[in-house]
C-alpha positions, 0 to 999 in steps of 0.5 A, a space after each residue: 534182941 531189937 533193943 540190942 540191935 538198936 544199941 549196937 547200931 547206935 554205938 556203931 554209928 557213933 564210933 563211925 562218926 568219931 572215926 570219920 571226925 579223926 580222919 578229918 583232922 591233921 595231927 601235928 606234934 608240939 614238942 617243948 619243955 613244958 615243965 622243969 627249968 626251961 618251961 617258961 621259955 618252952 611255954 612261951 615258944 609254944 604259944 606262938 605255935 598255938 596262936 598260928 594253928 588256932 588262926 589256921 583252923 578258924 580259916 578253914 584248917 589245913 585244906 579243909 581239915 582241922 589241925 590237932 596239936 598233940 603236946 609232948 613235954 620234953 624236960 631233958 634229951 631222954 624225955 625228948 626222945 621218949 616223947 618223939 617216939 610217942 608222937 610219931 608211933 602212937 599219935 601218928 602225927 604228920 609233923 612235929 613242931 618244937 623245940 626251944 632247947 638245942 639239946 632237946 632238938 638234937 635228940 628229938 629230930 633223930 627220932 623223927 628222922 628214922 620215923 620219916 616224919 618232918 621236924 620243924 625247928 622254930 627256936 633251937 639255935 645250935 648249928 648241928 641240928 641242920 648239919 647232920 644230913 637229916 633231910 626231913 629236919 627244917 629250921 626257920 630261926 638263926 643259928 648259934 653262929 649267927 648269934 655269935 657273930 652278931 654279939 661279937 660284931 656289936 662290940 665293934 659296930 655298936 658298943 665301942 662307937 658308943 664308948 668312943 673307944 677303939 674296940 681292940 682296947 676293950 677286954 672281952 670275957 666270955 661265959 656260958 652254960 656248958 650244954 650244947 647251946 652254950 658250947 656252940 655259941 662260945 666256940 663261934 664267939 672265940 673264932 669271931 673275936 680272933 678274926 675281929 682282932 679283939 682282946 679276949 681275956 677269959 672264957 669260962 663255962 659253968 653249969 646252968 644248974 649252978 647255985 653260985 656264980 661268984 667264982 665266975 664273976 670274980 675271975 672276970 673282975 680280976 681280969 678287968 673285963 670290960 665286955 661280957 658275952 653271956 650265953 645263958 638260960 633264965 635262972 643263971 642269968 638271974 643269978 649272974 646279975 644278982 651276984 654281979 651286983 653283990 660283988 661290985 663288978 661293973 663292966 662297961 657292957 654285958 651282951 646276952 645271947 637270948 635265953 634268959 636275957 629276953 624275958 620280962 621275968 628275968 628283968 622283974 626277978 633282978 630288978 629293972 634298975 639292975 638290968 638297965 643297959 644290958 644288951 641282948 642279941 636275940 630273936 626279934 622282940 616287940 619293941 621293933 620298928 614294924 616297918 622292918 617287921 610287918 605284922 609284929 603289931 598285929 601279933 602282939 594284939 592277938 597275943 594279948 587278946 588270947 593270954 591277957 598279958 603282953 608277950 613275955 619274950 620274942 620267942 612266941 613271935 618267932 615260933 608264930 612266924 616259923 609255924 606259918 611258914 611250915 603250915 603254908 608248905 604243908 598246905 601247898 603239898 599234894 599230900 602229907 608225905 615227908 618227901 612231898 613236904 620237903 619238896 614244897 619247903 625247898 620252893 619257899 621264897 620269901 624276901 627279907 623284911 616280909 614277915 613279922 620277924 623281919 626275916 625272909 625265908 629260903 631253905 638250903 638243902 640242909 633245911 636251914 633258913 638262910 634269910 635270918 639274922 638276930 637283932 641287938 636289943 637293950 633293956 631300957 626303962 624296963 623294956 627290951 628295945 631294939 637298937 640295931 640294925 638301924 632299920 629295925 631300931 626304935 631307940 639309941 644304944 645307951 652305955 653302962 649297966 645297972 647303976 653304972 
C-alpha cells in the first residue's frame, strides 16, 4: 500500500509539474506549406519566424513565459483549413503566424477568425486577405497591388530610362500562374499599365503545375513583347527561363513578382548566366543598403549561424521582421485575448526605415500595414542586388536578360 501511495504521489507530482510547465508556455501556431510544391519558400519563411521566437525566448520569452511554436503543414487550401482548426481547437494556440501563399492564407484566416484567434500574415500578398472585414487578421507585408504598381512603375522609372527609350514604345506582356496570387497581381498590373499609358499587348494565364510553357512563350515572341511581367512560383519560373532560352526568346527585360524570382535555388536551376539581368520586384533581399534597412546585416549573421548557409531568399527576413512586430504587440497586451491584442496592434507606430526590411509599421482598421513597399532587385553575377529605390540600392540597373 505504501509503495502504491508513493508511486501515485510521485506520478501526481510529475503530472502537476508537467501541467505547470505547460501553463508557463505560450503556444503559437506556425502555418506554412512545409511539404509539396511550395515547401521551399514555405520553409524559408518559417525560418524567419523561428529565429524571432528563439531570440525572444533567449531574452525571457513573452513576459516571462516561453513561446512554443506548433507547426501546421498546409499543402493546399483544404489542408490549411484542417490545420488551422487543429491549431485553434486542439492545440489552443494564442495566435497563428503564416503563411507565404495567398490561397492558403485566405482559407486559414477564416477559420482563425471564427475561433477568435489572431492571425498574423507575414508573407502572402493578395489584397483580399485584409479586405474581408476579419478583425483579428493583420498583415505586415505589402499587398499584390503594391507589387503590381511597383512592377509597372519600374518599366517607366527604371527600365525605359536604362534603355534610353520612351516607355510607351515598349510592348508589355503579362504572364501569371492562375491561382489567387497570380490573378490578383495581374489584375492590378493591367489597371496600372492603362493608367500609365503603356502598350499592353498580351495577358496570358497558365497553371503553376504546367510542364510546358512553350505556347505562352511563343505567343510573347510572336507579339514582339519587349518587357515581360511574370507572377510565378519557383517551378514555373525555372520552366519559363529554360524554355525561353530553348525558343530563342530574348525580351529587353523580364520582371518577376517575387516568388521563384527571389531564390538562389532558381538561379542555380536555370544557371546564373541565363537569369543574369532578370529583374524582381519583391520583399527586401540581402544585398540592400543597410542604411535603408537597419538590422539586415545582423539578421544574415544570425541566419548563417543557425542554418549554416546564407539565406535562400528575403522571405525569411520579411517573416522575421513581421514576427517581431506581432510578438512586441503581444508582449504589450495586458492579456492574450484577441481584442486586447488587436488594440495593441492598432497603437503600433514605427517610422519608415526603422526595421530590418526598411519598412515602417502602421496598421489601418482592416489590419494592413500601410508603411510598406517592395523594392526592385536584379540578378547580377549570381546575386540578387537592390537597384531601386536609390536609397536602398547597392548597384545600378543593367540592361538585357541572359545572353542578351
